[in-house]
A tleap script that builds the chain and sets N, CA, C and O, in Angstrom:
source leaprc.protein.ff14SB
mol = sequence {
  NMET ASP THR THR LYS LYS PHE LEU TYR VAL
  ASN PRO ASP SER THR ALA GLY GLU PHE ASP
  THR SER ARG MET PHE PRO VAL SER SER LEU
  ASN GLY VAL GLN GLU VAL ASP ALA THR SER
  VAL LYS PHE ALA PHE LYS ASP GLN GLY GLN
  ALA ASP ASP THR ILE ILE ASP VAL THR VAL
  ASN SER GLY LYS GLY LYS ALA TYR ILE LYS
  GLU LEU VAL GLU ALA ILE ASN PHE ALA LYS
  GLN ALA VAL ILE VAL LEU ALA ASP ALA SER
  ASP GLU THR SER PHE SER SER ASP VAL ASN
  PHE GLY SER ILE PRO THR VAL THR VAL GLY
  CSER
}
set mol.1.N position { 105.956 175.299 81.035 }
set mol.1.CA position { 105.234 174.047 80.980 }
set mol.1.C position { 103.745 174.333 80.799 }
set mol.1.O position { 103.167 175.155 81.510 }
set mol.2.N position { 103.148 173.657 79.861 }
set mol.2.CA position { 101.726 173.805 79.587 }
set mol.2.C position { 100.973 172.689 80.308 }
set mol.2.O position { 101.022 171.532 79.890 }
set mol.3.N position { 100.277 173.039 81.393 }
set mol.3.CA position { 99.604 172.023 82.212 }
set mol.3.C position { 98.369 171.430 81.536 }
set mol.3.O position { 97.780 170.488 82.066 }
set mol.4.N position { 97.968 171.950 80.394 }
set mol.4.CA position { 96.862 171.330 79.661 }
set mol.4.C position { 97.360 170.194 78.778 }
set mol.4.O position { 96.556 169.487 78.171 }
set mol.5.N position { 98.677 170.010 78.700 }
set mol.5.CA position { 99.250 168.949 77.867 }
set mol.5.C position { 99.835 167.802 78.688 }
set mol.5.O position { 100.424 166.873 78.136 }
set mol.6.N position { 99.668 167.872 80.006 }
set mol.6.CA position { 100.066 166.770 80.885 }
set mol.6.C position { 98.814 166.280 81.603 }
set mol.6.O position { 97.928 167.065 81.939 }
set mol.7.N position { 98.756 164.973 81.833 }
set mol.7.CA position { 97.564 164.364 82.401 }
set mol.7.C position { 97.917 163.455 83.569 }
set mol.7.O position { 98.992 162.856 83.603 }
set mol.8.N position { 96.994 163.358 84.530 }
set mol.8.CA position { 97.122 162.465 85.671 }
set mol.8.C position { 96.074 161.365 85.529 }
set mol.8.O position { 94.892 161.646 85.334 }
set mol.9.N position { 96.512 160.121 85.628 }
set mol.9.CA position { 95.667 158.953 85.383 }
set mol.9.C position { 95.534 158.135 86.657 }
set mol.9.O position { 96.505 157.948 87.390 }
set mol.10.N position { 94.334 157.652 86.913 }
set mol.10.CA position { 94.091 156.735 88.032 }
set mol.10.C position { 93.119 155.655 87.569 }
set mol.10.O position { 92.179 155.923 86.821 }
set mol.11.N position { 93.365 154.427 88.032 }
set mol.11.CA position { 92.469 153.315 87.715 }
set mol.11.C position { 92.217 152.522 88.995 }
set mol.11.O position { 93.105 151.819 89.476 }
set mol.12.N position { 91.003 152.633 89.550 }
set mol.12.CA position { 90.704 151.902 90.783 }
set mol.12.C position { 90.305 150.442 90.575 }
set mol.12.O position { 90.109 149.723 91.554 }
set mol.13.N position { 90.180 149.986 89.331 }
set mol.13.CA position { 89.740 148.618 89.049 }
set mol.13.C position { 90.919 147.662 89.216 }
set mol.13.O position { 91.900 147.745 88.477 }
set mol.14.N position { 90.820 146.759 90.182 }
set mol.14.CA position { 91.930 145.855 90.482 }
set mol.14.C position { 91.931 144.588 89.627 }
set mol.14.O position { 92.806 143.739 89.796 }
set mol.15.N position { 90.978 144.443 88.723 }
set mol.15.CA position { 90.955 143.290 87.829 }
set mol.15.C position { 92.005 143.491 86.743 }
set mol.15.O position { 92.022 144.526 86.076 }
set mol.16.N position { 92.873 142.510 86.565 }
set mol.16.CA position { 93.957 142.620 85.592 }
set mol.16.C position { 93.422 142.995 84.209 }
set mol.16.O position { 92.507 142.352 83.695 }
set mol.17.N position { 93.994 144.027 83.620 }
set mol.17.CA position { 93.623 144.446 82.276 }
set mol.17.C position { 92.376 145.307 82.181 }
set mol.17.O position { 92.061 145.801 81.099 }
set mol.18.N position { 91.662 145.502 83.273 }
set mol.18.CA position { 90.435 146.305 83.243 }
set mol.18.C position { 90.744 147.785 83.484 }
set mol.18.O position { 91.623 148.136 84.271 }
set mol.19.N position { 89.999 148.636 82.789 }
set mol.19.CA position { 90.212 150.072 82.944 }
set mol.19.C position { 88.922 150.869 82.759 }
set mol.19.O position { 88.973 152.080 82.540 }
set mol.20.N position { 87.766 150.205 82.845 }
set mol.20.CA position { 86.500 150.886 82.561 }
set mol.20.C position { 86.105 151.898 83.628 }
set mol.20.O position { 85.209 152.708 83.387 }
set mol.21.N position { 86.737 151.884 84.796 }
set mol.21.CA position { 86.452 152.894 85.822 }
set mol.21.C position { 87.607 153.889 85.959 }
set mol.21.O position { 87.633 154.700 86.885 }
set mol.22.N position { 88.554 153.817 85.032 }
set mol.22.CA position { 89.709 154.712 85.111 }
set mol.22.C position { 89.303 156.151 84.783 }
set mol.22.O position { 88.304 156.405 84.111 }
set mol.23.N position { 90.107 157.065 85.278 }
set mol.23.CA position { 89.875 158.497 85.035 }
set mol.23.C position { 91.202 159.150 84.665 }
set mol.23.O position { 92.259 158.758 85.158 }
set mol.24.N position { 91.131 160.148 83.792 }
set mol.24.CA position { 92.300 160.921 83.431 }
set mol.24.C position { 91.928 162.396 83.464 }
set mol.24.O position { 90.907 162.806 82.910 }
set mol.25.N position { 92.767 163.186 84.119 }
set mol.25.CA position { 92.514 164.611 84.278 }
set mol.25.C position { 93.714 165.402 83.778 }
set mol.25.O position { 94.856 164.994 83.990 }
set mol.26.N position { 93.469 166.532 83.115 }
set mol.26.CA position { 94.607 167.397 82.808 }
set mol.26.C position { 95.178 167.953 84.113 }
set mol.26.O position { 94.431 168.231 85.052 }
set mol.27.N position { 96.482 168.112 84.170 }
set mol.27.CA position { 97.122 168.661 85.363 }
set mol.27.C position { 96.510 170.017 85.711 }
set mol.27.O position { 96.428 170.380 86.885 }
set mol.28.N position { 96.086 170.755 84.708 }
set mol.28.CA position { 95.503 172.086 84.944 }
set mol.28.C position { 94.217 172.025 85.764 }
set mol.28.O position { 93.796 173.043 86.312 }
set mol.29.N position { 93.580 170.847 85.862 }
set mol.29.CA position { 92.346 170.728 86.640 }
set mol.29.C position { 92.596 170.316 88.090 }
set mol.29.O position { 91.648 170.182 88.865 }
set mol.30.N position { 93.855 170.116 88.463 }
set mol.30.CA position { 94.192 169.739 89.837 }
set mol.30.C position { 94.033 170.960 90.741 }
set mol.30.O position { 94.763 171.943 90.608 }
set mol.31.N position { 93.069 170.884 91.663 }
set mol.31.CA position { 92.807 172.001 92.585 }
set mol.31.C position { 93.597 171.898 93.878 }
set mol.31.O position { 93.848 172.914 94.526 }
set mol.32.N position { 93.994 170.698 94.265 }
set mol.32.CA position { 94.742 170.560 95.504 }
set mol.32.C position { 95.128 169.131 95.792 }
set mol.32.O position { 94.542 168.187 95.261 }
set mol.33.N position { 96.138 168.987 96.654 }
set mol.33.CA position { 96.609 167.685 97.120 }
set mol.33.C position { 96.739 167.787 98.633 }
set mol.33.O position { 97.269 168.767 99.157 }
set mol.34.N position { 96.249 166.761 99.333 }
set mol.34.CA position { 96.295 166.775 100.792 }
set mol.34.C position { 96.789 165.436 101.311 }
set mol.34.O position { 96.275 164.381 100.938 }
set mol.35.N position { 97.796 165.492 102.177 }
set mol.35.CA position { 98.219 164.307 102.903 }
set mol.35.C position { 97.288 164.195 104.107 }
set mol.35.O position { 97.439 164.930 105.084 }
set mol.36.N position { 96.330 163.280 104.037 }
set mol.36.CA position { 95.270 163.182 105.031 }
set mol.36.C position { 95.767 162.553 106.325 }
set mol.36.O position { 95.463 163.036 107.415 }
set mol.37.N position { 96.526 161.484 106.199 }
set mol.37.CA position { 97.120 160.818 107.358 }
set mol.37.C position { 98.377 160.088 106.885 }
set mol.37.O position { 98.870 160.354 105.789 }
set mol.38.N position { 98.889 159.184 107.690 }
set mol.38.CA position { 100.165 158.526 107.377 }
set mol.38.C position { 100.124 157.692 106.096 }
set mol.38.O position { 101.170 157.402 105.516 }
set mol.39.N position { 98.919 157.303 105.648 }
set mol.39.CA position { 98.839 156.424 104.472 }
set mol.39.C position { 97.898 156.918 103.383 }
set mol.39.O position { 97.664 156.192 102.417 }
set mol.40.N position { 97.359 158.105 103.499 }
set mol.40.CA position { 96.362 158.574 102.537 }
set mol.40.C position { 96.729 159.937 101.947 }
set mol.40.O position { 97.004 160.895 102.670 }
set mol.41.N position { 96.724 159.995 100.612 }
set mol.41.CA position { 96.911 161.251 99.899 }
set mol.41.C position { 95.682 161.454 99.016 }
set mol.41.O position { 95.332 160.590 98.212 }
set mol.42.N position { 95.034 162.608 99.177 }
set mol.42.CA position { 93.840 162.910 98.387 }
set mol.42.C position { 94.127 164.029 97.390 }
set mol.42.O position { 94.844 164.987 97.675 }
set mol.43.N position { 93.533 163.862 96.211 }
set mol.43.CA position { 93.635 164.835 95.135 }
set mol.43.C position { 92.246 165.372 94.838 }
set mol.43.O position { 91.283 164.607 94.790 }
set mol.44.N position { 92.132 166.674 94.639 }
set mol.44.CA position { 90.859 167.293 94.260 }
set mol.44.C position { 91.006 167.832 92.840 }
set mol.44.O position { 91.912 168.614 92.549 }
set mol.45.N position { 90.100 167.400 91.959 }
set mol.45.CA position { 90.131 167.820 90.567 }
set mol.45.C position { 88.842 168.531 90.189 }
set mol.45.O position { 87.754 168.081 90.547 }
set mol.46.N position { 88.956 169.622 89.479 }
set mol.46.CA position { 87.800 170.257 88.837 }
set mol.46.C position { 87.394 169.293 87.746 }
set mol.46.O position { 88.184 168.990 86.852 }
set mol.47.N position { 86.172 168.812 87.813 }
set mol.47.CA position { 85.696 167.791 86.883 }
set mol.47.C position { 84.616 168.389 86.005 }
set mol.47.O position { 83.618 168.907 86.507 }
set mol.48.N position { 84.809 168.321 84.703 }
set mol.48.CA position { 83.847 168.887 83.759 }
set mol.48.C position { 82.448 168.369 84.016 }
set mol.48.O position { 82.236 167.162 84.135 }
set mol.49.N position { 81.505 169.271 84.101 }
set mol.49.CA position { 80.110 168.894 84.283 }
set mol.49.C position { 79.720 168.649 85.733 }
set mol.49.O position { 78.561 168.336 86.009 }
set mol.50.N position { 80.657 168.785 86.665 }
set mol.50.CA position { 80.362 168.568 88.077 }
set mol.50.C position { 80.511 169.889 88.830 }
set mol.50.O position { 81.450 170.647 88.589 }
set mol.51.N position { 79.593 170.152 89.729 }
set mol.51.CA position { 79.672 171.379 90.530 }
set mol.51.C position { 80.774 171.273 91.580 }
set mol.51.O position { 81.450 172.258 91.875 }
set mol.52.N position { 80.955 170.071 92.148 }
set mol.52.CA position { 81.967 169.848 93.184 }
set mol.52.C position { 83.167 169.114 92.596 }
set mol.52.O position { 83.074 168.471 91.550 }
set mol.53.N position { 84.291 169.225 93.290 }
set mol.53.CA position { 85.501 168.532 92.855 }
set mol.53.C position { 85.328 167.021 92.933 }
set mol.53.O position { 84.592 166.506 93.775 }
set mol.54.N position { 86.020 166.324 92.041 }
set mol.54.CA position { 86.148 164.871 92.125 }
set mol.54.C position { 87.380 164.590 92.975 }
set mol.54.O position { 88.436 165.189 92.772 }
set mol.55.N position { 87.234 163.667 93.933 }
set mol.55.CA position { 88.307 163.360 94.881 }
set mol.55.C position { 88.880 161.977 94.575 }
set mol.55.O position { 88.150 160.995 94.445 }
set mol.56.N position { 90.193 161.932 94.467 }
set mol.56.CA position { 90.917 160.676 94.283 }
set mol.56.C position { 91.698 160.430 95.570 }
set mol.56.O position { 92.426 161.309 96.031 }
set mol.57.N position { 91.553 159.245 96.152 }
set mol.57.CA position { 92.270 158.890 97.376 }
set mol.57.C position { 93.218 157.738 97.058 }
set mol.57.O position { 92.786 156.648 96.684 }
set mol.58.N position { 94.508 157.993 97.211 }
set mol.58.CA position { 95.541 156.992 96.935 }
set mol.58.C position { 96.195 156.592 98.261 }
set mol.58.O position { 96.555 157.448 99.069 }
set mol.59.N position { 96.342 155.294 98.470 }
set mol.59.CA position { 97.016 154.794 99.673 }
set mol.59.C position { 98.509 154.680 99.385 }
set mol.59.O position { 98.928 154.102 98.382 }
set mol.60.N position { 99.298 155.247 100.295 }
set mol.60.CA position { 100.752 155.190 100.163 }
set mol.60.C position { 101.329 154.424 101.352 }
set mol.60.O position { 100.655 154.224 102.362 }
set mol.61.N position { 102.571 154.004 101.218 }
set mol.61.CA position { 103.248 153.347 102.337 }
set mol.61.C position { 103.315 154.309 103.509 }
set mol.61.O position { 103.472 155.515 103.319 }
set mol.62.N position { 103.196 153.781 104.719 }
set mol.62.CA position { 103.113 154.605 105.915 }
set mol.62.C position { 104.254 155.619 106.000 }
set mol.62.O position { 105.431 155.269 105.909 }
set mol.63.N position { 103.873 156.876 106.177 }
set mol.63.CA position { 104.836 157.956 106.320 }
set mol.63.C position { 105.430 158.469 105.026 }
set mol.63.O position { 106.348 159.288 105.054 }
set mol.64.N position { 104.926 158.005 103.885 }
set mol.64.CA position { 105.503 158.372 102.595 }
set mol.64.C position { 104.675 159.385 101.809 }
set mol.64.O position { 104.963 159.635 100.639 }
set mol.65.N position { 103.659 159.967 102.428 }
set mol.65.CA position { 102.794 160.921 101.721 }
set mol.65.C position { 103.550 162.114 101.180 }
set mol.65.O position { 103.378 162.481 100.018 }
set mol.66.N position { 104.383 162.725 102.001 }
set mol.66.CA position { 105.142 163.902 101.574 }
set mol.66.C position { 106.088 163.551 100.418 }
set mol.66.O position { 106.190 164.306 99.451 }
set mol.67.N position { 106.768 162.422 100.516 }
set mol.67.CA position { 107.676 161.987 99.452 }
set mol.67.C position { 106.908 161.741 98.154 }
set mol.67.O position { 107.377 162.097 97.073 }
set mol.68.N position { 105.726 161.129 98.264 }
set mol.68.CA position { 104.878 160.861 97.096 }
set mol.68.C position { 104.469 162.171 96.421 }
set mol.68.O position { 104.538 162.288 95.198 }
set mol.69.N position { 104.049 163.145 97.208 }
set mol.69.CA position { 103.632 164.438 96.652 }
set mol.69.C position { 104.815 165.143 96.008 }
set mol.69.O position { 104.686 165.704 94.920 }
set mol.70.N position { 105.964 165.121 96.667 }
set mol.70.CA position { 107.163 165.759 96.106 }
set mol.70.C position { 107.549 165.106 94.788 }
set mol.70.O position { 107.892 165.792 93.825 }
set mol.71.N position { 107.493 163.788 94.747 }
set mol.71.CA position { 107.815 163.047 93.526 }
set mol.71.C position { 106.831 163.401 92.403 }
set mol.71.O position { 107.220 163.494 91.239 }
set mol.72.N position { 105.556 163.596 92.760 }
set mol.72.CA position { 104.559 163.987 91.768 }
set mol.72.C position { 104.871 165.362 91.184 }
set mol.72.O position { 104.804 165.551 89.969 }
set mol.73.N position { 105.210 166.313 92.035 }
set mol.73.CA position { 105.545 167.659 91.556 }
set mol.73.C position { 106.732 167.593 90.596 }
set mol.73.O position { 106.740 168.263 89.563 }
set mol.74.N position { 107.718 166.795 90.934 }
set mol.74.CA position { 108.874 166.640 90.050 }
set mol.74.C position { 108.474 166.005 88.726 }
set mol.74.O position { 108.972 166.403 87.673 }
set mol.75.N position { 107.577 165.020 88.770 }
set mol.75.CA position { 107.108 164.382 87.535 }
set mol.75.C position { 106.324 165.367 86.669 }
set mol.75.O position { 106.486 165.394 85.449 }
set mol.76.N position { 105.489 166.161 87.293 }
set mol.76.CA position { 104.722 167.165 86.533 }
set mol.76.C position { 105.659 168.160 85.873 }
set mol.76.O position { 105.492 168.498 84.702 }
set mol.77.N position { 106.641 168.626 86.623 }
set mol.77.CA position { 107.529 169.667 86.112 }
set mol.77.C position { 108.598 169.179 85.150 }
set mol.77.O position { 108.987 169.910 84.239 }
set mol.78.N position { 109.084 167.942 85.339 }
set mol.78.CA position { 110.263 167.544 84.589 }
set mol.78.C position { 110.137 166.274 83.757 }
set mol.78.O position { 110.966 166.048 82.875 }
set mol.79.N position { 109.133 165.438 84.001 }
set mol.79.CA position { 108.999 164.185 83.248 }
set mol.79.C position { 108.645 164.476 81.795 }
set mol.79.O position { 107.918 165.422 81.494 }
set mol.80.N position { 109.166 163.655 80.914 }
set mol.80.CA position { 108.916 163.841 79.483 }
set mol.80.C position { 107.556 163.292 79.048 }
set mol.80.O position { 106.971 163.778 78.080 }
set mol.81.N position { 107.052 162.275 79.766 }
set mol.81.CA position { 105.789 161.662 79.348 }
set mol.81.C position { 104.609 162.593 79.627 }
set mol.81.O position { 104.618 163.370 80.582 }
set mol.82.N position { 103.604 162.493 78.777 }
set mol.82.CA position { 102.414 163.341 78.905 }
set mol.82.C position { 101.441 162.812 79.952 }
set mol.82.O position { 100.669 163.585 80.518 }
set mol.83.N position { 101.466 161.500 80.221 }
set mol.83.CA position { 100.547 160.892 81.186 }
set mol.83.C position { 101.343 160.383 82.386 }
set mol.83.O position { 102.287 159.605 82.249 }
set mol.84.N position { 100.929 160.846 83.567 }
set mol.84.CA position { 101.541 160.422 84.821 }
set mol.84.C position { 100.527 159.534 85.538 }
set mol.84.O position { 99.408 159.967 85.811 }
set mol.85.N position { 100.907 158.311 85.840 }
set mol.85.CA position { 100.011 157.357 86.485 }
set mol.85.C position { 100.094 157.540 87.997 }
set mol.85.O position { 101.096 157.190 88.619 }
set mol.86.N position { 99.013 158.100 88.590 }
set mol.86.CA position { 98.953 158.236 90.051 }
set mol.86.C position { 98.922 156.864 90.693 }
set mol.86.O position { 99.700 156.579 91.603 }
set mol.87.N position { 98.016 156.007 90.214 }
set mol.87.CA position { 97.890 154.633 90.699 }
set mol.87.C position { 96.988 153.869 89.745 }
set mol.87.O position { 95.884 154.314 89.434 }
set mol.88.N position { 97.458 152.723 89.284 }
set mol.88.CA position { 96.666 151.847 88.417 }
set mol.88.C position { 96.572 150.495 89.109 }
set mol.88.O position { 97.524 149.715 89.096 }
set mol.89.N position { 95.419 150.221 89.713 }
set mol.89.CA position { 95.233 148.994 90.489 }
set mol.89.C position { 95.201 147.746 89.610 }
set mol.89.O position { 95.456 146.649 90.108 }
set mol.90.N position { 94.896 147.879 88.317 }
set mol.90.CA position { 94.795 146.699 87.457 }
set mol.90.C position { 96.147 146.035 87.219 }
set mol.90.O position { 96.225 144.817 87.055 }
set mol.91.N position { 97.200 146.829 87.200 }
set mol.91.CA position { 98.528 146.243 87.023 }
set mol.91.C position { 99.524 146.722 88.092 }
set mol.91.O position { 100.730 146.500 87.985 }
set mol.92.N position { 98.988 147.378 89.112 }
set mol.92.CA position { 99.769 147.864 90.249 }
set mol.92.C position { 100.983 148.689 89.813 }
set mol.92.O position { 102.118 148.431 90.214 }
set mol.93.N position { 100.695 149.694 88.972 }
set mol.93.CA position { 101.749 150.607 88.533 }
set mol.93.C position { 101.449 152.016 89.004 }
set mol.93.O position { 100.300 152.393 89.231 }
set mol.94.N position { 102.514 152.777 89.142 }
set mol.94.CA position { 102.424 154.171 89.543 }
set mol.94.C position { 103.739 154.850 89.173 }
set mol.94.O position { 104.759 154.188 88.979 }
set mol.95.N position { 103.703 156.162 89.077 }
set mol.95.CA position { 104.944 156.905 88.867 }
set mol.95.C position { 105.853 156.759 90.087 }
set mol.95.O position { 107.056 157.005 89.994 }
set mol.96.N position { 105.294 156.363 91.223 }
set mol.96.CA position { 106.023 156.284 92.489 }
set mol.96.C position { 105.968 154.877 93.068 }
set mol.96.O position { 104.943 154.200 92.997 }
set mol.97.N position { 107.082 154.455 93.639 }
set mol.97.CA position { 107.112 153.145 94.311 }
set mol.97.C position { 106.495 153.220 95.705 }
set mol.97.O position { 106.411 152.204 96.395 }
set mol.98.N position { 106.058 154.414 96.131 }
set mol.98.CA position { 105.469 154.594 97.453 }
set mol.98.C position { 103.978 154.260 97.520 }
set mol.98.O position { 103.398 154.302 98.605 }
set mol.99.N position { 103.341 153.929 96.396 }
set mol.99.CA position { 101.921 153.568 96.418 }
set mol.99.C position { 101.779 152.173 97.008 }
set mol.99.O position { 102.531 151.260 96.666 }
set mol.100.N position { 100.804 152.020 97.898 }
set mol.100.CA position { 100.519 150.738 98.531 }
set mol.100.C position { 99.234 150.192 97.915 }
set mol.100.O position { 98.151 150.727 98.155 }
set mol.101.N position { 99.354 149.139 97.129 }
set mol.101.CA position { 98.186 148.586 96.446 }
set mol.101.C position { 97.416 147.591 97.304 }
set mol.101.O position { 96.532 146.900 96.798 }
set mol.102.N position { 97.737 147.505 98.604 }
set mol.102.CA position { 96.936 146.703 99.520 }
set mol.102.C position { 95.534 147.282 99.644 }
set mol.102.O position { 94.588 146.562 99.960 }
set mol.103.N position { 95.398 148.587 99.395 }
set mol.103.CA position { 94.107 149.271 99.312 }
set mol.103.C position { 94.048 149.957 97.958 }
set mol.103.O position { 94.931 150.739 97.607 }
set mol.104.N position { 93.012 149.661 97.211 }
set mol.104.CA position { 92.919 150.252 95.876 }
set mol.104.C position { 92.567 151.740 95.974 }
set mol.104.O position { 91.922 152.159 96.936 }
set mol.105.N position { 92.982 152.537 94.993 }
set mol.105.CA position { 92.605 153.949 95.011 }
set mol.105.C position { 91.096 154.086 94.874 }
set mol.105.O position { 90.441 153.244 94.260 }
set mol.106.N position { 90.555 155.145 95.446 }
set mol.106.CA position { 89.118 155.390 95.323 }
set mol.106.C position { 88.878 156.679 94.556 }
set mol.106.O position { 89.681 157.611 94.607 }
set mol.107.N position { 87.762 156.713 93.847 }
set mol.107.CA position { 87.343 157.875 93.076 }
set mol.107.C position { 85.954 158.268 93.569 }
set mol.107.O position { 85.019 157.471 93.502 }
set mol.108.N position { 85.824 159.487 94.059 }
set mol.108.CA position { 84.523 160.009 94.473 }
set mol.108.C position { 84.198 161.167 93.546 }
set mol.108.O position { 84.760 162.256 93.658 }
set mol.109.N position { 83.277 160.906 92.629 }
set mol.109.CA position { 82.924 161.906 91.621 }
set mol.109.C position { 82.114 163.019 92.264 }
set mol.109.O position { 81.179 162.769 93.023 }
set mol.110.N position { 82.493 164.261 91.944 }
set mol.110.CA position { 81.764 165.424 92.459 }
set mol.110.C position { 80.321 165.405 91.984 }
set mol.110.O position { 79.994 164.767 90.983 }
set mol.111.N position { 79.465 166.105 92.705 }
set mol.111.CA position { 78.040 166.108 92.335 }
set mol.111.C position { 77.701 167.335 91.525 }
set mol.111.O position { 76.551 167.511 91.124 }
savepdb mol mol.pdb
quit
């Protein structure tokens, strides 16, 4: 599997049809995934032009962080599509049904 040909997409904009704050990263830039607590999964991405990692925080249903991460690994390794949607708040879609859109995903760009 060539991780430069698969991408992870996130859109924190909850306005229907809006995507101007969305971000897409090649899977090869994923530095780590952390289940922070019962409802938070954070992703660290090497971001071009930034000295520090960009952090994406996705809210999942309580206690579903491990399942969400496992499902992501399976999608990266076996899904046919090139783009995997971590969380898109504009239309409340994700590769996983475990995302909780009661809290929109956050993007903290590295400095």
